[in-house]
C-alpha positions as semicolon CSV with decimal commas, in nm:
position;residue;x (nm);y (nm);z (nm)
1;M;-0,012;-0,002;0,021
2;K;0,157;0,332;-0,115
3;L;0,253;0,556;0,202
4;N;0,277;0,931;0,204
5;S;0,660;0,883;0,028
6;D;0,718;1,252;0,012
7;T;0,740;1,294;0,374
8;F;0,747;0,964;0,525
9;K;1,114;0,786;0,479
10;V;1,165;0,423;0,525
11;G;1,477;0,357;0,715
12;G;1,740;0,642;0,833
13;R;1,689;0,888;1,107
14;A;1,350;0,913;1,124
15;A;1,271;0,543;1,156
16;T;1,554;0,522;1,389
17;Y;1,380;0,795;1,623
18;V;1,015;0,617;1,583
19;L;1,186;0,289;1,718
20;V;1,374;0,481;1,949
21;I;1,050;0,672;2,102
22;C;0,843;0,375;2,083
23;S;1,065;0,098;2,247
24;L;1,105;0,340;2,557
25;L;0,738;0,417;2,558
26;Q;0,707;0,028;2,566
27;L;0,949;0,002;2,838
28;V;0,723;0,224;3,061
29;N;0,393;0,059;2,953
30;Y;0,541;-0,249;3,108
31;M;0,671;-0,085;3,423
32;D;0,362;0,059;3,500
33;R;0,150;-0,262;3,389
34;Q;0,408;-0,513;3,589
35;V;0,486;-0,328;3,896
36;M;0,134;-0,469;4,022
37;G;0,287;-0,820;4,055
38;V;0,544;-0,754;4,246
39;V;0,366;-0,538;4,525
40;L;0,078;-0,774;4,495
41;V;0,141;-0,908;4,844
42;P;0,169;-0,575;5,023
43;V;-0,134;-0,441;4,847
44;M;-0,347;-0,759;4,937
45;K;-0,217;-0,735;5,316
46;E;-0,353;-0,348;5,323
47;F;-0,668;-0,398;5,182
48;G;-0,759;-0,779;5,341
49;L;-0,783;-0,933;5,002
50;S;-0,798;-1,301;4,907
51;D;-0,613;-1,454;4,619
52;S;-0,910;-1,423;4,379
53;E;-0,933;-1,048;4,455
54;G;-0,565;-0,993;4,402
55;G;-0,616;-1,130;4,079
56;L;-0,892;-0,907;3,982
57;L;-0,641;-0,636;3,982
58;T;-0,479;-0,736;3,656
59;T;-0,809;-0,861;3,516
60;I;-0,951;-0,517;3,566
61;L;-0,686;-0,365;3,359
62;M;-0,717;-0,608;3,093
63;V;-1,088;-0,552;3,067
64;G;-1,009;-0,194;2,984
65;V;-0,777;-0,303;2,690
66;I;-1,040;-0,552;2,589
67;I;-1,308;-0,281;2,560
68;F;-1,094;-0,033;2,382
69;V;-0,815;-0,194;2,224
70;F;-0,991;-0,215;1,853
71;P;-1,186;0,092;1,883
72;I;-0,873;0,287;1,978
73;A;-0,667;0,104;1,670
74;H;-0,932;0,200;1,422
75;L;-0,894;0,561;1,533
76;V;-0,534;0,532;1,494
77;D;-0,575;0,410;1,132
78;R;-0,800;0,673;1,049
79;W;-0,635;0,957;1,218
80;S;-0,266;0,974;1,333
81;R;-0,045;0,723;1,508
82;K;0,201;0,961;1,663
83;K;-0,065;1,184;1,821
84;M;-0,268;0,906;1,934
85;I;0,061;0,742;2,083
86;A;0,138;1,056;2,254
87;L;-0,227;1,091;2,421
88;L;-0,241;0,745;2,524
89;A;0,117;0,763;2,682
90;I;0,004;1,066;2,888
91;S;-0,298;0,934;2,986
92;W;-0,203;0,560;3,120
93;S;0,101;0,766;3,306
94;I;-0,186;1,008;3,479
95;F;-0,364;0,693;3,601
96;T;-0,054;0,512;3,690
97;F;0,011;0,822;3,924
98;L;-0,330;0,829;4,067
99;T;-0,303;0,453;4,126
100;G;-0,039;0,541;4,420
101;I;-0,283;0,795;4,551
102;V;-0,611;0,657;4,589
103;R;-0,762;0,504;4,921
104;G;-1,019;0,218;4,890
105;F;-1,032;-0,112;4,662
106;P;-1,278;0,008;4,453
107;L;-1,112;0,324;4,381
108;L;-0,791;0,103;4,330
109;L;-0,990;-0,113;4,054
110;S;-1,101;0,182;3,879
111;M;-0,750;0,333;3,819
112;R;-0,612;0,004;3,728
113;F;-0,912;0,009;3,452
114;F;-0,811;0,320;3,315
115;V;-0,446;0,233;3,296
116;G;-0,570;-0,029;3,077
117;I;-0,762;0,212;2,856
118;G;-0,468;0,432;2,798
119;E;-0,222;0,131;2,716
120;A;-0,492;-0,036;2,488
121;G;-0,441;0,141;2,164
122;F;-0,044;0,211;2,199
123;S;0,091;-0,141;2,096
124;P;-0,117;-0,153;1,756
125;A;-0,020;0,224;1,697
126;S;0,344;0,175;1,753
127;T;0,363;-0,186;1,583
128;A;0,226;-0,025;1,263
129;L;0,430;0,282;1,274
130;I;0,760;0,057;1,334
131;S;0,659;-0,176;1,058
132;A;0,607;0,087;0,803
133;S;0,917;0,255;0,890
134;Y;1,153;-0,036;0,800
135;P;1,178;-0,261;0,494
136;E;0,994;-0,599;0,524
137;Q;1,310;-0,808;0,519
138;S;1,434;-0,651;0,847
139;R;1,096;-0,603;1,006
140;A;1,109;-0,905;1,265
141;Q;1,478;-0,759;1,353
142;K;1,364;-0,426;1,413
143;L;1,022;-0,531;1,621
144;S;1,259;-0,760;1,797
145;I;1,427;-0,454;1,947
146;Y;1,093;-0,304;2,033
147;A;0,957;-0,627;2,164
148;M;1,269;-0,646;2,383
149;F;1,175;-0,355;2,578
150;I;0,907;-0,550;2,694
151;T;1,102;-0,752;2,873
152;V;1,341;-0,431;2,996
153;G;1,024;-0,264;3,120
154;S;0,919;-0,587;3,328
155;I;1,264;-0,592;3,490
156;V;1,264;-0,243;3,581
157;G;0,898;-0,257;3,660
158;V;0,952;-0,543;3,919
159;V;1,322;-0,472;4,032
160;L;1,299;-0,120;4,094
161;G;0,945;-0,167;4,184
162;G;1,024;-0,405;4,451
163;F;1,297;-0,243;4,572
164;L;1,085;0,099;4,629
165;S;0,815;-0,071;4,776
166;A;1,035;-0,252;5,020
167;G;1,185;0,063;5,127
168;F;0,916;0,308;5,098
169;G;0,568;0,145;5,045
170;W;0,389;-0,006;4,781
171;R;0,232;0,304;4,641
172;I;0,576;0,492;4,567
173;P;0,659;0,278;4,271
174;F;0,317;0,438;4,075
175;L;0,414;0,767;4,150
176;Y;0,762;0,764;4,020
177;F;0,681;0,540;3,722
178;A;0,428;0,789;3,582
179;I;0,705;1,040;3,486
180;P;0,884;0,902;3,213
181;G;0,547;0,822;3,028
182;V;0,456;1,198;3,005
183;I;0,796;1,300;2,885
184;L;0,820;1,047;2,631
185;G;0,457;1,096;2,524
186;I;0,519;1,461;2,447
187;L;0,860;1,354;2,242
188;A;0,607;1,095;2,067
189;L;0,468;1,431;1,872
190;F;0,774;1,478;1,683
191;M;0,804;1,124;1,524
192;Q;0,711;1,091;1,152
193;D;0,360;0,944;1,050
194;Y;0,207;0,831;0,721
195;K;-0,146;0,854;0,565
196;T;-0,272;0,490;0,518
197;R;-0,384;0,531;0,148
198;V;-0,391;0,821;-0,063
199;D;-0,618;0,900;-0,393
200;S;-0,478;1,044;-0,708
201;K;-0,555;1,399;-0,529
202;G;-0,351;1,324;-0,233
203;A;-0,656;1,274;0,003
204;T;-0,655;1,025;0,285
205;Q;-0,865;0,697;0,231
206;T;-0,980;0,501;0,512
207;I;-1,153;0,153;0,585
208;G;-1,462;0,172;0,796
209;F;-1,493;0,010;1,142
210;W;-1,678;-0,283;1,074
211;E;-1,543;-0,316;0,734
212;G;-1,197;-0,341;0,890
213;V;-1,329;-0,590;1,122
214;R;-1,473;-0,812;0,825
215;R;-1,136;-0,803;0,630
216;L;-0,922;-0,899;0,926
217;A;-1,163;-1,179;1,027
218;S;-1,151;-1,289;0,668
219;V;-0,758;-1,381;0,705
220;P;-0,741;-1,763;0,776
221;S;-0,415;-1,733;0,937
222;L;-0,501;-1,423;1,184
223;R;-0,824;-1,627;1,317
224;W;-0,615;-1,906;1,420
225;L;-0,333;-1,712;1,535
226;W;-0,597;-1,553;1,783
227;L;-0,711;-1,828;1,916
228;G;-0,365;-1,978;1,999
229;N;-0,231;-1,663;2,122
230;G;-0,562;-1,618;2,360
231;L;-0,475;-1,951;2,550
232;Y;-0,081;-1,862;2,565
233;T;-0,126;-1,507;2,663
234;G;-0,347;-1,612;2,953
235;F;-0,044;-1,842;3,061
236;I;0,220;-1,558;3,042
237;Y;-0,003;-1,322;3,230
238;A;-0,059;-1,558;3,482
239;V;0,322;-1,618;3,554
240;V;0,404;-1,239;3,558
241;V;0,142;-1,137;3,815
242;W;0,187;-1,451;4,044
243;M;0,534;-1,557;3,998
244;P;0,667;-1,288;4,264
245;A;0,379;-1,422;4,503
246;L;0,464;-1,792;4,455
247;L;0,852;-1,682;4,543
248;M;0,744;-1,512;4,839
249;R;0,559;-1,795;4,955
250;T;0,767;-2,091;4,878
251;Y;1,099;-1,895;5,010
252;G;1,012;-1,638;5,251
253;F;1,106;-1,351;5,022
254;A;1,030;-0,973;5,045
255;E;0,897;-0,789;4,729
256;D;1,230;-0,652;4,656
257;K;1,405;-0,990;4,679
258;A;1,126;-1,140;4,492
259;G;1,148;-0,856;4,206
260;L;1,544;-0,923;4,172
261;V;1,523;-1,298;4,150
262;L;1,249;-1,226;3,848
263;G;1,483;-0,944;3,727
264;I;1,776;-1,177;3,687
265;I;1,577;-1,395;3,491
266;A;1,407;-1,157;3,268
267;V;1,804;-1,023;3,200
268;I;1,883;-1,361;3,108
269;G;1,574;-1,393;2,879
270;L;1,650;-1,058;2,687
271;V;1,884;-1,251;2,500
272;G;1,600;-1,427;2,360
273;V;1,426;-1,150;2,193
274;P;1,678;-1,019;1,955
275;L;1,760;-1,381;1,879
276;G;1,450;-1,463;1,803
277;G;1,412;-1,187;1,553
278;V;1,690;-1,288;1,364
279;L;1,654;-1,661;1,351
280;A;1,284;-1,602;1,266
281;D;1,356;-1,381;0,979
282;R;1,592;-1,642;0,839
283;M;1,342;-1,924;0,853
284;Q;1,095;-1,661;0,684
285;K;1,343;-1,626;0,377
286;R;1,305;-2,019;0,348
287;T;0,940;-2,057;0,369
288;L;0,657;-1,813;0,442
289;K;0,540;-1,971;0,755
290;G;0,928;-1,963;0,897
291;R;0,810;-1,677;1,148
292;I;0,491;-1,844;1,282
293;S;0,658;-2,195;1,303
294;F;0,973;-2,028;1,493
295;S;0,743;-1,885;1,740
296;S;0,546;-2,206;1,785
297;A;0,845;-2,410;1,894
298;S;0,951;-2,139;2,147
299;I;0,634;-2,172;2,296
300;L;0,650;-2,535;2,316
301;A;0,966;-2,489;2,506
302;A;0,875;-2,213;2,726
303;A;0,541;-2,400;2,843
304;V;0,727;-2,749;2,939
305;I;1,019;-2,589;3,072
306;L;0,805;-2,396;3,329
307;L;0,586;-2,699;3,415
308;L;0,927;-2,840;3,538
309;A;1,051;-2,508;3,724
310;L;0,706;-2,544;3,883
311;V;0,763;-2,899;3,965
312;S;1,114;-2,816;4,109
313;M;0,974;-2,543;4,334
314;S;0,726;-2,750;4,487
315;N;0,985;-2,977;4,665
316;A;1,180;-2,658;4,783
317;D;1,050;-2,746;5,175
318;G;1,159;-2,368;5,275
319;Q;1,497;-2,424;5,123
320;S;1,692;-2,182;4,895
321;I;1,620;-2,156;4,565
322;S;1,812;-2,474;4,398
323;V;2,063;-2,481;4,091
324;L;1,815;-2,671;3,879
325;T;1,537;-2,429;3,971
326;W;1,742;-2,139;3,872
327;I;1,834;-2,279;3,521
328;L;1,484;-2,392;3,450
329;L;1,344;-2,067;3,511
330;S;1,596;-1,894;3,299
331;L;1,564;-2,094;3,022
332;Y;1,155;-2,029;3,046
333;G;1,260;-1,660;3,040
334;F;1,467;-1,721;2,724
335;T;1,256;-1,920;2,507
336;N;0,949;-1,771;2,602
337;T;1,074;-1,405;2,482
338;M;1,227;-1,563;2,150
339;A;0,815;-1,586;2,036
340;M;0,764;-1,221;2,077
341;A;0,905;-1,034;1,762
342;P;0,816;-1,336;1,514
343;L;0,452;-1,326;1,655
344;I;0,433;-0,928;1,615
345;A;0,591;-0,961;1,245
346;T;0,327;-1,231;1,163
347;T;0,036;-1,013;1,240
348;Q;0,170;-0,733;1,016
349;D;0,307;-0,982;0,711
350;V;-0,049;-1,080;0,660
351;V;-0,242;-0,786;0,583
352;T;-0,209;-0,439;0,410
353;P;-0,071;-0,098;0,534
354;E;-0,399;0,017;0,607
355;L;-0,488;-0,236;0,844
356;K;-0,178;-0,304;1,028
357;S;-0,268;-0,115;1,349
358;R;-0,596;-0,271;1,356
359;S;-0,459;-0,622;1,280
360;Y;-0,265;-0,605;1,601
361;G;-0,526;-0,450;1,799
362;L;-0,783;-0,710;1,715
363;M;-0,504;-0,975;1,808
364;M;-0,488;-0,799;2,156
365;L;-0,826;-0,794;2,187
366;A;-0,881;-1,161;2,093
367;Q;-0,586;-1,262;2,310
368;N;-0,715;-1,071;2,617
369;V;-1,067;-1,223;2,586
370;L;-0,959;-1,578;2,513
371;G;-0,689;-1,584;2,818
372;G;-0,496;-1,273;2,902
373;A;-0,784;-1,099;3,105
374;W;-0,945;-1,361;3,287
375;S;-0,607;-1,595;3,375
376;T;-0,491;-1,391;3,665
377;L;-0,854;-1,426;3,820
378;A;-0,852;-1,782;3,740
379;V;-0,530;-1,855;3,885
380;G;-0,621;-1,659;4,230
381;A;-0,963;-1,841;4,230
382;M;-0,790;-2,188;4,166
383;S;-0,534;-2,106;4,423
384;D;-0,834;-2,041;4,679
385;A;-0,989;-2,377;4,599
386;F;-0,663;-2,561;4,629
387;G;-0,609;-2,420;4,991
388;G;-0,373;-2,137;4,885
389;G;-0,038;-2,088;4,976
390;A;0,268;-2,178;4,770
391;Q;0,124;-2,532;4,708
392;G;-0,225;-2,399;4,590
393;L;-0,078;-2,126;4,380
394;G;0,194;-2,355;4,224
395;L;-0,057;-2,601;4,106
396;A;-0,284;-2,323;3,984
397;L;0,011;-2,186;3,735
398;A;0,065;-2,551;3,658
399;I;-0,275;-2,595;3,519
400;T;-0,228;-2,312;3,319
401;A;0,072;-2,420;3,148
402;I;-0,095;-2,738;3,055
403;V;-0,370;-2,522;2,907
404;A;-0,132;-2,327;2,699
405;L;0,002;-2,648;2,518
406;V;-0,335;-2,664;2,351
407;S;-0,256;-2,333;2,185
408;L;0,006;-2,518;1,949
409;V;-0,280;-2,675;1,759
410;F;-0,425;-2,350;1,654
411;W;-0,048;-2,212;1,580
412;W;0,004;-2,508;1,363
413;I;-0,317;-2,493;1,175
414;A;-0,220;-2,096;1,133
415;S;0,130;-2,170;0,989
416;R;-0,068;-2,356;0,693
417;H;-0,245;-2,059;0,595
418;C;0,020;-1,809;0,626
419;P;0,217;-1,851;0,283
420;A;-0,139;-1,792;0,115
421;D;-0,226;-1,511;0,338
422;I;0,099;-1,321;0,292
423;R;0,094;-1,354;-0,070
424;A;-0,250;-1,216;-0,109
425;A;-0,146;-0,934;0,115
426;N;0,179;-0,868;-0,107
427;N;-0,031;-0,867;-0,420
428;A;-0,323;-0,644;-0,298
429;T;-0,048;-0,380;-0,187
430;A;0,116;-0,393;-0,537
431;A;-0,207;-0,361;-0,678
432;V;-0,252;-0,009;-0,605
433;H;0,083;0,130;-0,671
């Protein structure tokens, strides 16, 4: 699809600026999102919450994402990517700040809901802008840099958030983490942007809301991708939110030490993000289903390894973390992060430019409806049903890992459709030149 080539540059300094700002905002995004996991225990203690109610604090954020992600992604494609990114970043940062101020559990839930609204459209907008700023042959590599900051943000969120919480109270991380989002939101206004499609007179042409949904739903690989990613995303969110609590219950850690353990594991996992992008791009050159096949293999390894780690932790009996558990948790982080960039790139490969934001947005909607939004609440409820404590929580997480393995069936079906869908998108793009 033809972009506004007079002002929009593929590659070069303008593309680098887009990648830098969007990557740093992704870091802040996940700082603000994942810090709740490491402060969850003191929050539950202050408000007298059960595991089910604690899980609701993350579920309510994802409900905000579910309701608003596709409508905002639709506005992104029709309006302006950079302006929407700026508006959303400033919005979620304000509500992150308010999270650290409010009193009472209902108000706390409300603030997390509004944080979810702010974060809803950021990933679709930034993914589309980065994808359009670089040529197709290096897309997964560039998106792997962007995806790497998901892990970096998670590291900063749990490590720095745990340190601040242990030293100054759980509210302080939310106050501090809000500041960089506002600054970066302003800087986002200076990124380049593109018109989705222009006619012979230079006017922007757009696709309507429901027409966009219809076109995306008609792509077979996307439909199966949504199903598989929904189950697996539920597993990922459950691990991110509940693993700090499991470490605290199993080994008697405070939130700062639990955050440090997760931070070390995530640092090891950082290697997997760019490596996954490079290897997936190489596979894609050999076969048009290379990226999604690579993601599937990474997901299989991550789910199995995490199951083994949970078994190892269940035999701890109050002892320190064993070498085996360290190795397994590190391998989980490594294999899990390798799937990120190829997955994002696949959502962009199979659609034309005017649907890129909405393609990622609809995937986010599907993944949260089918798993991401309710998994943390479900794990909390299962933990309560199993008697709570380390044993109940560990068993609940193990069940989500087993469910995640089912996602591989859907990913395999999606991979069979990818080559034809990519060719169709490329042909449609070429036809308007």
